[in-house]
N, C-alpha and C positions, 0 to 999 in steps of 0.2 A: 189827836192822842192815839189813834189806831196804830201809829208807827211804833209805839212803845213795845208792842208784842214782838217785833222783829229784831229788837236790840238785844245784844248779849248782856248777861248780868254784868253790871259795872260799867256798861256803855254810857255814852253821853247823848242827850237829846238837846238839840239846839233849836230854839224857837225864834222865828222872826215874828215879833208880836203882832197878832191879829185877833187874839182872844184874851181870855182871862188868865194872866200869868200864874196866880196862885193855884188855879185849877190844874194847869199843866204841871206845875212843880209838884203838887201833891200826887197827881197820877203817876208821874215818873218815879217818885219815891216809893209808891206802892208797888211799882213794877220792878224795883231793884236797880234802877238806873239813875244817873245824875241828870240834872236839867239846868240849862242856862238859857237866857234870852240874848239875842243879838240884834240890836237896832241897826237896820241897814240904812246908811246914808250914802248916796251915790257920789263918793269923792275918792280921789286917788289913793290915799293912805289905807282906807278901808278895803278897797278893791285889791290892793297889793297884799294886804294881810290874808284875805280870802284866797288869792292865787297861791300864796306861799303855803297855806294849809293844804290846799288841794295838791300842789306839786309834791309836798312831803308825804302825801297820803295819810296825814293826820285825820283828815275827814275825807269821805268819799261820797260822790253823788252818783246814784244809780239812774241810768237812763233807760226808760221803758221802750221808747221808740222815737224816731226822728221823722218829722213831717215837713213838707214845704210850707212856707208862709201862707200860700193860697189855701192850705188845709187847716187853718186856724180854727174854723168852726168845728171840724172833726176833733181837734185836740180838746176843745171844751167839752164836747159830747163824751169823749173817752174819760176825761177827768171826772165829770159829773156822774158817770156810770160806776165809779168807785172800784174798778177792777185793774187799775194800773199799779205797777210796782216800781216806784221811782218817778222820775221826771219825764215829761214829754218835751222834747226840744223842737223848736220851730227853726227850720233852715231858712235864713234870709237870702243867701246867695250861695253859689257853688265855689266862690273864691276862697 
């Protein structure tokens, strides 16, 4: 719910369910943004929808930094430290 403070008024908060949905919905309403949940099922149609939304810039993912897969432990440390703005991406290969 810390992400709510960086959304512009009327923005949308998309939650991949990991906690109490009513709590997030209520917090979003109090912050003046909309909230919805999106159940992630790793199947082609869902991934195509997400890709289309990203390509159209309807949603944006902010990348804080990119690390090699060998630095996965550092990624966890950075996330747990709570000072990242956006996602940390693990690079699996250079291809």
